[in-house]
C-alpha positions, 0 to 999 in steps of 0.5 A: 068361297065355299067348295060345293058350288061353281058358276057356269056363266049365269048358271049355278052348279051345286055338288050335294050330299043328299040325306033322303028319308030325313024328318026335316027338309032343308040345308044342313051345312057342309058334308066334306066339300058338298052341300048337305041337303035333307029330304023327307022322301025315300030313295025309291023310284026317283022320289028323293031326286024329284023332291030335291029338285022341287026344293032347290027350285023353290029355294033359288026362285026358279021353275022345276025345269030349270033344275037338272041332275047332272050326275048321281042319279042313284047316289047320295052324291049329286051334281045339279045345275040351276039355270039362272037362279033368281035368288040365293038362299041366306046362310049358304055363302054362295056369291055371284061372280 
């Protein structure tokens, strides 16, 4: 099992390392015990956080309201909750309980 996620019932908790201001948007492997995610938005006025939550909602097949930031509002190290993900992106190694 990868270290960057855990399940709370049907909900998924992700520990992420965010790279804002990147040229590309997407998953970029692991950064220590966190999932590295590249986002093109700058880390200004919550733009990177908003883009991150929109990206995760699309990747996991849920609405943006089903993705919430649990910790790391102003940090690159973030913990997010995805309520009842409808799909799991290929290549991340996330396994349903």
